[in-house]
C-alpha positions as CSV (number, residue, x, y, z in Angstrom):
1,X,328.5,104.2,82.7
2,X,328.5,107.5,80.8
3,X,329.2,105.7,77.3
4,X,326.3,103.1,78.6
5,X,324.1,106.6,79.3
6,X,324.9,107.6,75.7
7,X,324.0,104.7,74.3
8,X,320.3,104.4,75.7
9,X,317.1,105.8,74.0
10,X,315.4,108.7,75.1
11,X,312.8,106.7,77.2
12,X,315.4,104.5,78.8
13,X,317.5,107.7,79.8
14,X,314.2,109.2,81.2
15,X,313.7,106.2,83.3
16,X,316.9,105.4,84.1
17,X,317.3,109.3,85.8
18,X,313.6,108.7,87.1
19,X,315.2,105.6,89.5
20,X,318.2,107.7,90.0
21,X,316.3,110.6,92.0
22,X,314.4,107.9,93.8
23,X,317.3,106.1,94.8
24,X,319.1,108.9,96.0
25,X,316.1,110.1,98.4
26,X,317.3,108.0,101.0
27,X,320.9,109.6,101.1
28,X,319.2,113.1,100.7
29,X,316.7,112.3,103.9
30,X,320.2,111.3,105.4
31,X,322.0,114.6,104.7
32,X,319.0,116.2,105.6
33,X,319.0,115.0,109.2
34,X,323.0,114.7,109.6
35,X,323.1,118.9,108.8
36,X,320.9,119.5,111.8
37,X,323.5,118.9,114.6
38,X,325.5,121.6,112.1
39,X,322.7,124.2,112.2
40,X,321.8,123.4,116.0
41,X,325.7,124.3,116.7
42,X,325.5,127.6,114.5
43,X,322.5,128.6,116.6
44,X,324.2,127.8,120.0
45,X,327.2,130.0,119.1
46,X,325.0,133.0,118.1
47,X,322.8,132.5,121.3
48,X,326.2,132.3,123.3
49,X,327.3,135.4,121.6
50,X,324.0,136.9,123.0
51,X,325.4,136.2,126.8
52,X,329.0,137.5,125.6
53,X,327.2,140.9,124.5
54,X,325.2,141.2,127.9
55,X,328.5,140.4,130.1
56,X,330.2,143.0,128.0
57,X,327.5,145.6,128.8
58,X,327.6,144.7,132.4
59,X,331.4,145.1,132.5
60,X,332.6,148.1,130.5
61,X,329.1,149.8,130.8
62,X,328.7,153.1,132.5
63,X,325.7,153.8,135.0
64,X,323.5,154.8,132.9
65,X,324.0,151.6,130.6
66,X,324.0,149.4,133.4
67,X,320.7,151.3,134.6
68,X,319.1,150.4,131.9
69,X,319.2,146.6,132.8
70,X,316.1,147.5,135.1
71,X,314.6,150.2,133.4
72,X,314.5,150.1,129.6
73,X,315.4,153.2,127.6
74,X,317.0,155.3,130.5
75,X,320.3,155.3,128.5
76,X,318.8,156.8,125.5
77,X,316.7,159.2,127.9
78,X,319.6,160.3,129.2
79,X,321.6,160.7,126.0
80,X,318.7,162.8,124.8
81,X,317.3,159.8,122.1
82,X,314.2,160.6,123.5
83,X,312.3,158.2,120.6
84,X,314.2,155.5,121.5
85,X,313.8,155.8,125.2
86,X,310.3,155.9,125.1
87,X,309.8,153.0,122.9
88,X,311.8,151.0,124.9
89,X,310.1,152.1,128.5
90,X,306.9,152.1,126.8
91,X,307.4,148.2,125.8
92,X,308.7,147.4,129.4
93,X,305.4,149.1,131.5
94,X,303.2,147.3,128.9
95,X,304.8,143.9,129.5
96,X,304.6,144.3,133.1
97,X,301.0,145.5,133.0
98,X,300.4,142.5,130.8
99,X,301.9,140.1,133.5
100,X,300.5,141.6,136.5
101,X,297.1,141.7,135.3
102,X,296.6,138.8,132.8
103,X,299.1,136.9,131.7
104,X,300.8,135.5,134.9
105,X,297.5,134.2,136.7
106,X,297.6,132.0,133.5
107,X,301.1,130.8,133.0
108,X,301.3,129.5,137.0
109,X,298.5,127.3,135.9
110,X,300.2,125.8,132.5
111,X,301.8,122.8,134.7
112,X,298.3,121.5,135.7
113,X,296.2,122.8,133.2
114,X,293.8,123.8,135.9
115,X,292.4,122.4,139.4
116,X,288.6,122.9,139.3
117,X,286.4,123.3,136.3
118,X,283.0,123.4,137.3
119,X,281.1,123.7,140.8
120,X,277.6,122.6,140.5
121,X,274.9,123.6,143.3
122,X,271.3,124.5,144.0
123,X,269.6,127.7,144.1
124,X,268.0,128.0,147.9
125,X,265.1,130.0,146.4
126,X,264.2,128.6,142.8
127,X,265.8,124.8,143.3
128,X,267.4,125.4,139.9
129,X,270.8,123.5,139.1
130,X,273.8,126.7,139.2
131,X,277.1,126.2,137.6
132,X,280.0,128.2,138.4
133,X,282.9,128.0,136.0
134,X,286.5,128.2,137.5
135,X,289.3,126.7,135.4
136,X,289.5,126.2,131.8
137,X,292.2,124.1,130.4
138,X,291.7,125.2,127.1
139,X,292.1,129.0,127.7
140,X,294.7,128.1,130.3
141,X,296.8,126.5,127.6
142,X,296.4,129.0,125.0
143,X,297.0,132.0,127.2
144,X,300.0,130.8,129.0
145,X,301.4,130.0,125.4
146,X,300.6,133.9,124.0
147,X,302.4,134.8,127.7
148,X,305.8,132.7,126.6
149,X,305.7,134.2,123.3
150,X,305.2,137.6,124.9
151,X,307.8,137.0,127.3
152,X,310.5,135.8,124.5
153,X,309.4,139.1,122.5
154,X,310.2,141.5,125.9
155,X,313.6,139.4,126.1
156,X,314.5,140.1,122.8
157,X,313.8,143.8,123.2
158,X,315.3,143.8,126.2
159,X,318.5,142.7,124.9
160,X,318.3,145.4,121.7
161,X,317.9,148.1,124.8
162,X,321.2,146.8,126.7
163,X,323.1,146.6,123.1
164,X,321.6,150.0,122.2
165,X,322.9,151.5,125.3
166,X,326.4,150.3,125.0
167,X,326.5,151.2,121.5
168,X,325.2,154.6,122.5
169,X,327.8,155.1,125.1
170,X,330.5,154.1,122.9
171,X,329.3,156.5,120.2
172,X,329.4,159.2,123.0
173,X,333.0,157.9,124.3
174,X,334.3,158.5,120.7
175,X,332.7,162.1,120.4
176,X,330.4,160.9,117.5
177,X,326.9,161.9,116.7
178,X,324.2,159.9,117.8
179,X,321.4,159.2,115.7
180,X,318.7,161.5,116.8
181,X,314.7,160.7,116.2
182,X,314.3,162.1,112.8
183,X,317.6,160.2,112.2
184,X,315.7,156.9,113.4
185,X,312.4,157.7,111.4
186,X,314.3,158.9,108.1
187,X,316.2,155.6,108.5
188,X,312.7,153.4,108.9
189,X,311.6,155.0,105.7
190,X,314.5,154.7,103.9
191,X,317.5,152.2,104.8
192,X,315.1,149.9,106.9
193,X,312.3,150.7,104.9
194,X,312.1,146.8,104.3
195,X,311.6,146.4,108.6
196,X,308.8,148.9,108.6
197,X,307.0,146.9,105.5
198,X,307.6,143.3,107.0
199,X,306.7,144.3,110.6
200,X,302.9,143.9,110.3
201,X,303.3,140.8,108.2
202,X,305.5,139.2,110.7
203,X,303.2,139.9,113.3
204,X,300.4,138.1,111.5
205,X,302.4,135.1,110.6
206,X,303.4,134.8,114.3
207,X,299.7,135.0,115.7
208,X,297.9,133.3,112.9
209,X,300.7,130.7,111.6
210,X,303.3,130.2,114.3
211,X,301.4,130.4,117.6
212,X,298.6,127.8,116.3
213,X,301.4,125.4,115.6
214,X,303.0,125.7,118.7
215,X,299.3,125.4,119.9
216,X,298.8,122.1,118.1
217,X,302.0,120.7,119.2
218,X,301.2,121.3,122.8
219,X,297.9,119.8,122.5
220,X,299.3,116.7,121.2
221,X,300.7,116.2,125.0
222,X,297.4,116.5,126.3
223,X,294.5,113.8,126.9
224,X,292.3,116.3,125.1
225,X,288.9,114.7,123.9
226,X,285.2,114.6,124.2
227,X,285.9,112.7,127.6
228,X,287.9,116.0,128.8
229,X,286.1,118.6,127.2
230,X,286.4,122.0,128.4
231,X,284.6,124.2,130.1
232,X,282.7,121.4,131.9
233,X,285.8,119.1,132.4
234,X,289.7,119.5,132.0
235,X,292.5,118.0,130.0
236,X,295.7,117.0,131.6
237,X,299.5,116.6,130.4
238,X,300.0,112.8,129.4
239,X,303.6,113.3,128.0
240,X,304.3,110.8,124.9
241,X,301.0,108.7,125.2
242,X,299.1,110.1,122.0
243,X,302.5,109.2,120.1
244,X,303.2,105.8,121.7
245,X,299.4,105.5,120.3
246,X,299.6,106.3,117.0
247,X,302.7,104.5,116.3
248,X,301.2,101.5,117.9
249,X,303.3,101.1,121.0
250,X,300.3,101.5,123.7
251,X,298.9,98.8,125.4
252,X,295.0,99.1,124.3
253,X,293.6,98.2,121.3
254,X,293.1,101.5,120.3
255,X,296.5,102.1,119.7
256,X,296.6,99.4,117.5
257,X,293.8,100.4,115.5
258,X,295.6,104.1,115.2
259,X,298.6,102.6,114.3
260,X,297.1,100.5,111.4
261,X,294.8,103.6,110.2
262,X,298.0,106.1,110.3
263,X,300.0,103.4,108.0
264,X,297.4,102.7,105.5
265,X,296.4,106.4,105.2
266,X,299.7,107.5,104.9
267,X,300.7,105.0,102.0
268,X,297.7,106.4,100.3
269,X,298.6,109.7,101.1
270,X,301.7,109.6,99.0
271,X,300.4,107.2,96.4
272,X,297.6,109.9,95.5
273,X,300.1,113.0,95.8
274,X,302.3,111.2,93.5
275,X,299.9,110.0,90.9
276,X,297.6,113.1,91.4
277,X,300.8,115.3,90.5
278,X,302.6,113.9,87.6
279,X,299.4,112.4,85.9
280,X,298.0,116.2,85.9
281,X,301.9,117.7,84.9
282,X,302.7,115.1,82.1
283,X,299.2,115.2,80.4
284,X,298.9,118.7,80.7
285,X,302.1,119.2,79.1
286,X,301.3,117.2,76.3
287,X,297.8,118.8,75.7
288,X,299.6,122.2,75.5
289,X,302.3,120.9,73.5
290,X,299.2,119.5,71.0
291,X,297.6,122.7,71.1
292,X,300.2,124.8,70.5
293,X,301.6,122.5,67.5
294,X,301.8,124.3,64.0
295,X,298.6,122.9,62.1
296,X,296.3,122.8,64.9
297,X,293.2,125.1,64.2
298,X,290.9,126.9,66.3
299,X,293.5,127.0,69.3
300,X,291.6,129.6,71.2
301,X,288.6,127.6,71.4
302,X,290.4,124.5,72.7
303,X,292.3,126.7,75.5
304,X,288.7,128.3,76.1
305,X,287.0,124.6,76.6
306,X,289.6,123.8,78.6
307,X,289.7,127.0,80.9
308,X,285.9,126.4,81.2
309,X,286.6,123.6,83.8
310,X,288.7,126.2,85.8
311,X,285.9,129.1,85.9
312,X,283.7,126.4,87.2
313,X,284.0,126.5,90.8
314,X,285.8,123.4,92.3
315,X,283.3,122.7,95.0
316,X,280.2,122.6,92.1
317,X,282.1,120.0,90.1
318,X,283.1,118.0,92.4
319,X,279.7,117.7,94.0
320,X,278.3,116.8,90.7
321,X,280.7,114.3,90.0
322,X,280.1,112.4,93.5
323,X,276.4,112.5,92.6
324,X,276.9,111.3,89.1
325,X,279.6,108.3,90.3
326,X,277.1,107.0,93.0
327,X,275.7,103.7,92.6
328,X,272.6,105.1,92.2
329,X,273.7,108.1,90.2
330,X,273.0,108.8,86.5
331,X,275.7,107.3,85.3
332,X,275.0,103.9,86.2
333,X,271.3,104.6,85.8
334,X,272.1,105.0,82.2
335,X,274.2,102.2,81.4
336,X,271.7,100.0,83.0
337,X,268.8,101.3,80.9
338,X,270.8,100.6,78.0
339,X,271.6,97.3,78.9
340,X,275.5,97.5,78.9
341,X,275.6,96.5,83.0
342,X,273.9,93.8,85.1
343,X,274.5,95.5,88.4
344,X,276.1,99.4,89.5
345,X,279.4,99.7,89.0
346,X,280.8,101.0,92.8
347,X,283.0,104.0,91.5
348,X,283.0,105.5,95.2
349,X,282.3,102.5,97.2
350,X,284.8,100.0,96.3
351,X,288.3,100.8,97.9
352,X,290.5,100.0,94.8
353,X,288.2,101.4,92.0
354,X,287.1,104.7,94.4
355,X,291.0,105.5,94.6
356,X,291.5,105.0,90.9
357,X,288.0,107.1,90.4
358,X,289.5,110.2,92.5
359,X,293.0,110.1,90.5
360,X,290.9,109.9,87.0
361,X,288.5,113.1,88.1
362,X,291.5,115.1,89.5
363,X,293.2,114.8,86.3
364,X,290.1,116.5,84.8
365,X,290.3,119.1,87.4
366,X,293.9,119.6,87.4
367,X,295.0,119.2,83.7
368,X,293.4,122.6,82.5
369,X,296.0,124.4,85.3
370,X,299.1,122.6,84.0
371,X,297.9,123.2,80.5
372,X,298.2,127.3,80.7
373,X,301.2,127.2,82.8
374,X,302.9,125.2,80.1
375,X,301.3,127.0,77.3
376,X,303.2,130.2,78.4
377,X,306.7,128.2,78.7
378,X,306.4,126.5,76.1
379,X,305.9,130.0,73.9
380,X,309.3,131.3,75.5
381,X,311.7,128.1,74.3
382,X,313.5,129.8,71.6
383,X,312.6,128.1,68.2
384,X,316.2,128.3,66.9
385,X,316.5,125.4,69.5
386,X,314.0,123.1,67.7
387,X,315.5,124.3,64.2
388,X,318.7,123.2,65.1
389,X,317.5,119.9,66.4
390,X,315.5,119.4,63.2
391,X,318.8,120.3,61.2
392,X,320.6,117.6,63.3
393,X,318.2,115.1,62.4
394,X,316.4,114.7,65.4
395,X,312.8,113.7,65.6
396,X,309.9,115.2,67.3
397,X,310.6,112.7,70.6
398,X,314.2,113.5,70.8
399,X,313.6,117.0,70.6
400,X,311.1,116.7,73.4
401,X,313.3,114.5,75.3
402,X,316.3,117.0,75.2
403,X,314.6,120.7,74.5
404,X,311.2,120.5,75.8
405,X,311.2,118.4,79.0
406,X,314.6,119.8,80.6
407,X,313.4,123.6,79.6
408,X,309.9,122.4,81.2
409,X,311.4,120.6,84.1
410,X,313.9,123.4,85.1
411,X,311.4,126.0,85.4
412,X,308.3,123.9,86.6
413,X,310.2,122.4,89.3
414,X,309.0,124.8,92.2
415,X,305.9,124.5,90.7
416,X,305.7,120.9,90.5
417,X,307.1,120.4,94.3
418,X,304.1,122.8,95.2
419,X,301.7,120.9,93.5
420,X,302.9,117.7,95.4
421,X,303.0,119.1,98.7
422,X,299.6,120.3,97.9
423,X,298.2,117.3,96.9
424,X,299.5,115.9,100.4
425,X,297.1,118.3,101.9
426,X,294.4,117.9,99.0
427,X,291.4,118.5,101.4
428,X,288.7,119.3,99.1
429,X,289.0,116.6,96.4
430,X,289.0,114.1,98.8
431,X,286.2,115.4,101.1
432,X,283.5,116.7,98.7
433,X,284.2,113.5,95.9
434,X,284.1,110.6,98.3
435,X,284.0,111.8,101.7
436,X,286.9,109.3,102.6
437,X,284.8,106.6,101.9
438,X,284.5,103.4,101.7
439,X,285.3,102.7,105.5
440,X,288.4,101.3,106.3
441,X,288.7,98.8,108.9
442,X,291.1,96.0,110.9
443,X,289.7,92.6,111.0
444,X,286.3,94.0,110.9
445,X,287.2,96.5,113.7
446,X,286.0,100.5,112.6
447,X,288.8,103.0,112.3
448,X,287.2,105.8,111.9
449,X,288.8,106.4,108.5
450,X,288.0,105.5,104.9
451,X,289.8,103.9,102.4
452,X,290.0,107.1,100.2
453,X,291.2,109.6,103.5
454,X,294.1,111.6,103.5
455,X,296.0,112.5,106.7
456,X,294.5,115.7,106.4
457,X,290.6,114.2,105.9
458,X,291.1,111.8,108.6
459,X,292.4,114.6,110.7
460,X,289.3,116.6,110.4
461,X,287.3,113.5,110.9
462,X,289.0,112.9,114.4
463,X,288.7,116.4,115.1
464,X,284.8,117.4,113.8
465,X,283.4,113.8,114.3
466,X,285.3,112.1,116.9
467,X,286.8,115.2,119.0
468,X,290.2,113.3,119.4
469,X,292.4,116.4,119.8
470,X,295.1,115.0,121.3
471,X,295.8,112.0,118.5
472,X,294.8,114.7,116.1
473,X,297.6,117.2,116.9
474,X,300.1,114.3,116.5
475,X,299.1,113.7,113.1
476,X,298.8,117.1,112.4
477,X,302.6,117.4,113.6
478,X,303.5,113.8,111.7
479,X,301.7,115.9,108.5
480,X,303.7,119.1,109.0
481,X,306.9,117.1,109.3
482,X,306.8,115.1,106.4
483,X,305.7,118.1,104.1
484,X,308.4,120.5,105.3
485,X,311.0,118.0,104.9
486,X,310.2,116.7,101.8
487,X,309.4,120.4,100.3
488,X,313.1,121.3,101.7
489,X,314.7,118.1,100.3
490,X,313.0,118.3,96.7
491,X,313.5,122.0,96.8
492,X,317.4,121.7,97.4
493,X,317.9,119.1,95.2
494,X,316.2,120.4,92.0
495,X,318.2,121.8,89.4
496,X,315.8,124.9,89.3
497,X,318.1,125.6,92.4
498,X,321.6,124.3,91.9
499,X,321.6,125.5,88.6
500,X,319.9,128.7,88.7
501,X,321.4,130.0,86.1
502,X,321.4,127.4,83.1
503,X,318.3,128.7,81.1
504,X,319.1,132.5,81.7
């Protein structure tokens, strides 16, 4: 096989490697999911280690350590580790106050998501209808989820308190000096400075990223839609009903429509991401090579012209292009006036042509970005490599396939993967250029999506226009899984990770 590969032309080798990569994707997916049980096993072992340490503290701990099971920080305070003791004790007090006055009343309603939403009545004096609001399913779910996160944070702090007390006891029994408050402060300003530096960003990550993700996952198991809209109506848990409907296993006609729409939109999303990524990447690299080629004059001028498309806000560019390419837009009117066409070309109203148009417009927007990135990398490829190739008789195409392309792929693979994943969620280009149109229907039945909609734009329509929050959450979960799995597999299989030192 190696001899056959060596006999291939550069183009045949590239096509062979291209097909080989995609043939290996199924096995890569299988290996990814095969590794999950091993990861879970290691996680269970680590979790079991926590209980082992707690049991050890209960068995070997003195009365100070055992008291700290109920009163956090008690052991540290008794051993004159005042700062640690106060921090643990204050955390416990705040947790108890939060649970008593706020968290518990929402957590107990999490199973039902509320019983009474609103009670109407009439004022006996004025006769005006009054509304008294009670339970709000949305707030119950949100604050219950927040309370669960706070309980997990408390459990972690409680475990650290128990483990720290046992360690302090062992230090005392061994007649070793215990860290003082000054030592702790110095540690977090020096040895553990990374923990101090990352504390606030990690808190922000939990509050603004992880919590909303879990909230979306919980919403997917409810019937939250325009018919069950808080605060006037309650929504309830429905189990896997939304997942079954999206996958086409439901008994209603809407289930078949959702399944058809999901399949069509998913296929177009993958096709769009592939072409939007690789057309920009390859053509951007070609433009960068052409501009950097020796003998080309006015290099700065060409780069400046291309950069101008970046300087113009994307919102303005896309809105202008949507008006330019409309059926009654400037381009069609000019071609009709000049007699080049007999009727307007449906750039954005015909399904297939609209998809092609969007990919072409995206090239106009994206090529300058890739050109700038490739320009910097091309300037750092050693000129000796090209000189040696020229002496050995290699032409421009062979030098490109053997030197330029491998070097570019090695350096820019993470960028390429990022672009591919970003294009899966590219809301701006689709929404501002075509709005997802033309409409997509199933044998004449409207689906609520368009032929150019991506999963992300369809999700937007489901939430903003149709208020199908439960179904939208399911679509969001599927999108998240697809993006996460593809990101991990593609990145871990890239040469940039496997052969990190190759071009160093």
